[in-house]
C-alpha positions in Angstrom: 128.1 120.9 89.4 128.5 118.1 90.9 127.8 117.6 94.8 131.7 117.0 96.3 132.3 113.8 98.2 131.4 114.3 101.8 135.0 115.3 102.6 135.6 117.4 100.0 132.1 119.4 100.3 133.3 122.3 101.4 136.0 122.7 99.7 136.9 121.3 96.1 137.2 118.2 94.3 139.9 116.2 94.6 141.8 116.7 91.4 141.5 120.0 91.5 142.3 121.0 95.3 144.4 123.7 95.9 146.6 126.6 95.2 149.6 128.4 96.5 151.8 131.2 95.4 154.0 129.7 92.6 156.8 131.6 93.6 157.1 129.7 97.3 159.0 126.7 97.6 157.0 123.4 97.1 155.0 123.2 99.9 155.1 119.9 102.0 152.8 119.7 105.2 149.6 121.8 104.7 147.4 118.4 104.3 147.1 117.5 108.0 145.6 120.7 108.3 143.4 120.3 105.6 142.4 116.3 106.6 141.2 118.2 110.0 139.2 120.7 108.2 137.3 118.0 106.2 136.7 115.8 109.4 135.3 119.1 110.8 133.2 120.0 108.2 134.4 123.4 108.6 135.9 126.4 106.1 137.3 128.8 108.5 137.5 132.3 107.3 141.1 132.9 107.8 141.8 129.8 105.6 139.7 131.5 102.6 142.2 133.1 101.0 144.6 130.0 100.8 142.0 127.5 99.8 141.4 128.9 96.7 141.2 125.7 94.7 142.4 124.8 91.4 145.7 123.7 92.7 148.2 123.8 90.1 151.6 123.6 91.7 153.8 121.4 90.3 156.3 119.0 91.8 160.2 118.2 91.2 159.5 115.3 89.0 156.9 113.3 87.1 156.4 110.4 89.4 155.6 112.9 92.1 151.9 112.9 93.6 150.8 116.3 91.3 148.4 117.6 94.3 150.8 116.3 97.1 151.3 117.2 100.8 152.4 121.1 101.1 153.4 123.5 103.5 151.0 126.1 105.3 153.4 129.3 104.9 151.7 132.6 105.8 152.8 135.6 103.5 155.4 136.5 106.5 157.2 133.3 105.6 157.2 134.5 101.9 160.5 133.8 100.3 159.9 137.6 99.3 159.2 140.3 102.0 157.5 143.0 99.7 156.7 146.2 101.0 153.2 147.2 101.1 153.7 150.8 102.2 153.1 153.5 99.5 155.3 155.7 98.5 155.1 159.8 98.2 152.5 159.4 94.9 150.5 157.3 97.4 151.5 153.9 95.2 152.4 150.8 96.9 156.0 149.5 96.0 154.5 146.3 94.7 151.9 148.4 92.3 152.8 148.4 88.9 152.1 151.1 86.4 152.1 150.9 82.5 155.4 153.4 82.4 157.0 150.9 85.0 155.9 147.7 82.9 157.3 149.5 79.5 160.5 149.7 81.1 160.4 146.3 82.3 159.0 146.0 85.4 156.9 142.5 85.2 152.8 143.6 85.5 152.5 141.5 89.0 155.7 142.4 90.6 157.2 139.0 90.3 161.2 139.6 90.8 162.1 137.5 87.8 165.7 138.4 88.3 166.0 137.1 92.2 164.9 133.7 91.0 166.4 130.5 90.0 164.5 130.6 86.9 163.2 132.8 84.4 159.9 133.2 83.6 159.5 131.7 80.4 161.3 128.8 82.2 158.5 129.1 84.9 155.8 129.4 82.4 157.0 126.0 80.3 157.1 124.3 83.5 153.7 125.3 84.3 152.4 124.1 81.0 153.9 120.8 81.2 152.7 119.9 84.6 149.4 121.6 85.0 146.5 119.4 85.8 143.2 120.1 84.6 139.9 118.6 86.4 138.0 116.9 83.7 135.5 114.2 83.7 135.0 113.6 80.0 131.8 111.6 78.5 133.6 110.8 75.5 136.9 111.1 74.2 138.7 114.2 73.0 140.9 112.8 70.2 139.0 115.2 67.2 138.4 118.2 69.5 141.6 119.6 68.5 140.7 119.4 64.9 137.7 121.3 65.6 139.0 124.1 67.2 139.6 127.4 65.2 143.2 128.1 64.2 144.2 131.6 66.1 146.4 134.2 65.7 147.2 135.0 69.0 149.7 138.0 68.4 147.5 140.9 68.9 146.8 143.3 71.3 143.3 145.3 71.9 143.7 146.1 75.6 146.7 147.7 76.8 148.2 147.3 80.2 147.0 150.2 82.8 147.7 149.3 86.2 148.2 146.4 88.5 147.2 146.7 92.3 148.3 144.3 95.1 145.7 146.6 97.3 143.2 144.1 95.8 143.0 140.3 97.1 140.5 138.5 95.5 139.5 135.2 97.0 137.6 132.0 95.6 135.4 130.3 97.4 134.7 127.2 94.7 137.3 126.4 92.4 135.0 125.7 89.9 132.5 129.1 90.2 134.6 132.2 88.8 132.2 135.3 88.4 133.6 137.0 91.6 134.6 140.3 89.7 132.0 143.1 88.4 133.3 146.4 87.0 130.3 149.1 86.9 132.4 151.4 85.3 135.8 152.3 84.2 136.6 153.2 88.0 134.2 150.8 89.9 134.7 147.1 90.3 133.5 144.8 93.2 135.2 141.9 94.1 134.8 139.0 97.0 137.4 139.3 99.8 136.9 136.4 102.1 133.4 137.5 103.8 134.1 141.1 102.4 132.2 141.9 99.1 134.5 144.8 98.5 134.0 148.1 95.9 137.6 149.3 94.5 138.1 152.8 93.0 140.5 153.0 90.4 140.4 157.0 90.9 140.9 157.0 94.2 143.1 153.6 94.5 141.3 152.8 97.9 138.5 150.1 98.9 136.0 150.2 101.3 133.7 147.6 102.5 130.3 147.4 100.9 129.0 144.0 102.5 130.5 141.8 105.4 128.8 138.6 105.2 130.2 137.0 108.2 128.1 139.2 110.4 124.0 138.4 110.8 122.6 140.0 107.7 118.9 141.3 108.8 116.9 142.4 105.2 115.1 145.3 105.3 112.3 143.3 103.6 110.8 141.0 105.8 107.5 140.7 105.0 106.4 137.2 103.2 106.3 137.3 99.5 104.7 134.6 97.1 106.6 131.1 97.5 109.3 132.9 99.4 110.6 134.0 103.1 113.0 136.8 103.5 115.2 135.9 106.4 118.2 136.5 108.3 121.5 135.1 107.6 125.0 135.0 108.4 128.4 133.7 107.9 127.9 133.3 104.2 130.8 132.0 101.6 129.9 133.9 98.5 130.3 131.8 95.6 128.8 133.7 92.6 127.9 137.2 92.2 126.4 139.7 89.5 126.2 143.6 89.6 124.1 145.3 87.3 121.5 148.5 87.2 122.4 149.2 90.6 121.4 146.0 92.1 124.2 143.6 93.8 123.4 139.8 93.8 125.5 137.3 95.8 124.7 133.4 96.2 126.2 131.4 98.8 127.4 127.6 99.8 124.5 126.9 101.5 121.8 127.9 98.7 121.7 131.6 100.3 120.7 134.5 98.1 121.8 138.4 98.8 119.9 141.3 97.2 121.5 144.7 97.6 120.9 148.1 96.0 124.2 150.2 95.7 122.4 153.4 96.6 120.9 151.9 99.8 122.3 151.0 103.3 121.4 147.7 103.8 120.2 144.8 102.3 117.3 144.7 100.5 116.4 141.0 100.5 118.1 137.8 101.6 117.0 133.9 102.1 118.3 130.4 101.6 116.7 129.2 98.1 116.6 125.4 99.1 116.0 123.0 102.1 118.9 120.6 101.3 122.2 121.3 102.6 125.1 122.2 100.6 122.8 123.1 97.1 125.1 126.0 96.5 123.9 129.0 94.5 126.0 128.5 91.2 125.1 131.3 89.4 123.0 134.4 89.3 122.1 136.9 86.7 120.4 140.4 86.5 118.6 141.2 83.3 115.3 142.6 81.5 112.3 140.7 80.9 110.5 141.8 77.7 108.3 143.8 79.5 111.2 146.1 80.7 111.0 144.8 84.7 114.0 143.6 86.1 114.5 140.1 87.0 117.2 138.1 89.2 118.0 134.4 88.0 119.6 132.2 90.1 120.9 128.5 89.4 121.5 125.9 92.3 122.3 122.6 92.8 119.1 121.3 93.3 118.6 121.5 89.6 116.4 124.0 89.8 116.3 127.7 88.1 114.4 130.1 90.0 113.2 133.8 88.5 112.7 136.1 90.8 111.2 139.9 90.6 113.8 142.2 91.4 111.4 145.1 92.8 109.8 142.7 95.5 112.0 139.9 95.2 109.0 137.3 94.9 109.6 134.2 93.1 107.9 134.3 89.6 109.0 131.1 88.3 110.9 127.4 89.3 112.6 125.7 86.3 113.5 122.4 87.1 115.9 120.0 85.3 117.7 116.9 85.4 120.8 117.7 86.7 122.8 120.3 88.6 123.0 123.8 87.2 126.0 125.5 86.7 125.1 128.8 85.3 122.4 130.5 83.6 122.3 134.0 81.8 119.2 135.9 80.2 119.3 136.5 76.3 120.0 140.7 76.0 116.3 140.7 75.1 115.2 138.5 78.1 113.4 136.0 76.0 115.8 133.1 76.3 117.6 131.3 78.9 120.9 129.6 78.6 121.1 126.6 81.1 124.4 125.1 81.8 125.3 122.4 84.4 126.6 118.5 84.9 125.6 117.7 81.6 128.0 118.0 78.1 124.4 119.4 76.7 123.8 123.0 77.1 120.4 124.0 77.0 117.9 127.0 75.3 114.8 127.4 77.2 112.2 130.0 77.1 112.6 132.7 79.7 109.0 132.8 80.4 108.1 129.2 80.6 111.3 127.3 81.2 110.4 124.9 78.5 113.5 123.5 76.2 114.1 125.2 72.9 116.9 123.3 71.9 119.9 121.0 73.0 123.4 122.2 72.3 125.6 119.3 71.8 129.3 119.4 71.3 131.0 119.8 74.3 132.6 116.7 76.5 132.1 117.7 79.8 130.5 119.9 82.4 129.6 123.3 81.6 130.4 126.7 84.0 130.2 129.6 82.1 128.4 131.4 79.3 127.9 134.6 77.9 125.5 136.3 74.9 126.4 138.7 72.3 124.5 142.2 73.0 123.1 141.1 69.6 121.4 138.3 71.1 122.0 135.8 67.7 125.8 134.3 69.2 125.7 132.6 72.5 128.8 131.3 73.9 129.5 128.3 76.3 132.6 127.3 78.5 133.3 123.9 79.6 135.9 121.7 81.6 137.1 120.2 78.3 139.2 123.4 77.5 136.5 124.9 75.2 134.5 127.7 74.5 131.7 126.7 71.8 130.0 129.5 70.0 126.5 129.1 69.0 124.4 131.0 66.3 120.5 130.8 67.8 119.2 130.8 64.1 121.2 127.7 63.5 121.4 125.4 66.3 122.5 122.1 64.5 126.1 122.5 65.5 128.6 125.0 67.2 129.3 127.9 65.1 133.3 128.0 66.0 135.2 126.3 68.9 138.2 128.3 70.9 140.0 126.5 72.7 142.2 127.4 75.9 145.9 126.7 76.9 145.8 124.4 79.8 142.5 124.9 81.6 138.7 124.6 82.0 136.9 127.8 80.7 135.8 129.3 83.8 134.6 133.0 82.8 133.2 134.3 79.8 132.4 138.1 78.7 131.5 140.1 76.0 131.9 144.1 75.7 128.8 145.8 75.5 129.2 146.7 72.1 130.0 143.3 71.0 133.4 143.8 69.4 135.1 141.4 71.7 134.6 138.4 73.9 137.1 137.7 76.9 137.3 134.2 78.0 139.3 133.1 81.0 140.9 130.1 81.9 141.1 129.0 86.5 144.6 130.1 86.3 147.6 132.1 84.4 145.6 132.9 80.8 142.8 135.5 79.8 142.0 135.6 76.0 140.5 138.5 74.2 139.2 137.4 70.7 138.1 140.3 68.2 134.3 138.8 66.8 134.4 141.1 63.6 137.6 139.0 62.8 135.4 136.2 63.0 137.4 135.3 66.4 140.4 134.5 64.7 142.3 137.4 66.0 143.0 137.1 69.9 145.3 138.9 72.5 146.3 136.5 75.2 146.8 137.7 78.7 149.6 135.7 80.5 149.9 136.0 84.1 150.7 133.7 87.2 147.6 133.0 89.8 144.2 131.9 89.8 141.5 134.0 88.1 138.7 135.1 90.6 136.6 136.9 87.7 137.1 139.1 85.1 134.9 142.1 83.6 134.9 144.9 81.2 133.6 147.9 82.1 130.0 149.2 80.5 131.7 151.7 78.1 134.2 148.7 76.7 137.3 151.0 77.9 138.9 148.8 80.5 139.0 145.1 81.3 139.5 143.9 84.7 141.2 140.4 86.1 141.1 139.4 89.5 144.0 137.5 90.6 143.3 135.2 93.9 147.0 134.2 94.9 148.5 134.2 98.7 151.5 136.4 97.6 150.8 138.2 94.2 146.9 138.5 94.1 146.4 141.7 92.7 143.5 143.7 90.3 144.7 143.9 86.9 143.5 146.6 84.7 143.8 147.0 80.9 142.3 150.2 78.9 141.3 149.7 75.4 143.7 150.5 72.8 142.6 153.4 70.3 144.1 155.0 67.3 143.4 158.2 69.2 146.8 157.7 71.3 147.1 161.4 72.3 144.1 160.5 75.0 146.3 158.5 76.9 148.0 161.6 77.9 144.4 163.2 78.9 143.7 160.0 81.9 
C-alpha cells in the first residue's frame, strides 16, 4: 500500500475516500469537517463508522465532481427511521429471514417500495457512475479479452439471514480482511475500536477486545528481536482468527495476538519504528514442522514470521515495495507476497527467497488465497481482476476472473476447495465453482461497502460483512444441498 499523502494519511486516498448510505440524500457539506480532521491528523472513533472509505456515491449529472462535498448526517437524520426493537421472537424488525426474502422482502431490509426509484434503476445508476480507485501501469485494452466468460446465474449458497445488529466498520479503504468465521455459528468482526464476536445461535454479539483502552500483554518478557509492550487506541486495519488465535494489525504498525480461550491479550507490540507503517495483512499458518506461525505484512516493505507460542520473531523478509498482503500455502512451504507492484511474488517461507515473479496484473494487489490442495493461488488486484496461478506452471496465469465495478479486495476458498469467493469493495460478492473450471458463478448483489467475507470451516455457511451507516449488517448464506429436507431441521 502506498503511503497516502500527508493530508490523507489517516483517512484514505483521495479518489476513493468516503462512503455514505446509498439511500440517503446526496450529501453536500461534510467536507469542512473532513478537512479539519486532515489538518489535525486525527481519526476520531465517533467518525470511524462513517469514514469507511471507497466513497461510491453518485451525483446528479456526469459533470458534477464524483467525490463532491457532502453532508454529515447521523442515523437519526436518515430518511428512514427503522425500528431496531426486537419483536416477540427476539428478531429486530429490520432483520430479514429466508422466509421473508422468499416472500419478497429485500434481503438488506431496504424499503424500495417507499423510494422514488426501483432497485434495478438504482443498480444501473450505481454501475454507471461508480469510480474505481486505480493506478494502472499499462493499458487495460486487452484485459477484458483475457477474462474468463462466466455463467453468473448459479446458486450455490442460499440466503439464510441478515441482521443489522452487526455493524462492521472499515479503517482503510483498501484493506477488507475484517471478518472471520470460526464455525457456522461464530463470527468475529470489527466495530470501531471493538473486536466483536457474533453468535448466530444466540443472535447477539459481545465485545472480545476493546483496543481504545490501554492493552497490557500477559507476556511482558523480552523476546529475541522483539519487545512486548503496552499499546492503546489502535485502529485495527486487518485481522485473522484461526486455530484458537486472534491476530490483528493496526494503523501504526501494531500487532495484537489473543488466544480465544484465555482472558486478556497474550502479546502486543509495534512492529515498525516509522510512523504510519500500517500492518496491512496478517496470516496464521502451520509450518512444515507443524508449529503454528504468524505472518505479518507492513508498509515498511517487510514480511515478518513469528512463533505463535512465544511470539518471537523468527524471520524478517525485506522487499522492494510496501507489502499489502501475505498468505502462506497450506503446506507452509511457500508465501504469496503482494503489494505496491503489478507483480506478485512467490517466496520460500523459510528463507524469504523469491522463487518466482507472477506477471499479468496491471495495478497493485491487496488480496490472495490458496486452494486447499496447495496447487492454485488466487490473487486480487485493483485492476478489477483475480488471477489464478498453478504453482506447477507459473509462466502465465491459469485463468482471469473479472469483477463488475471495483478492485478485488477479498478472496476466500472453502476448506474443501469447491468454491472461491471474490469480493469487490462494494456491492458484489462472486462465488465460483472450482469443479466447473470457475466458469460457473453465483453473484451476490447487495448495496454497501464490504468489510470482509468468510466461509465457515465446515463450508456450510458464507458470511458477508456490510459496512454502511444505515444498512450495515451481517449477511449469512447457507450452502445449498440436494438434501433439502435438512433445512427443516435447522
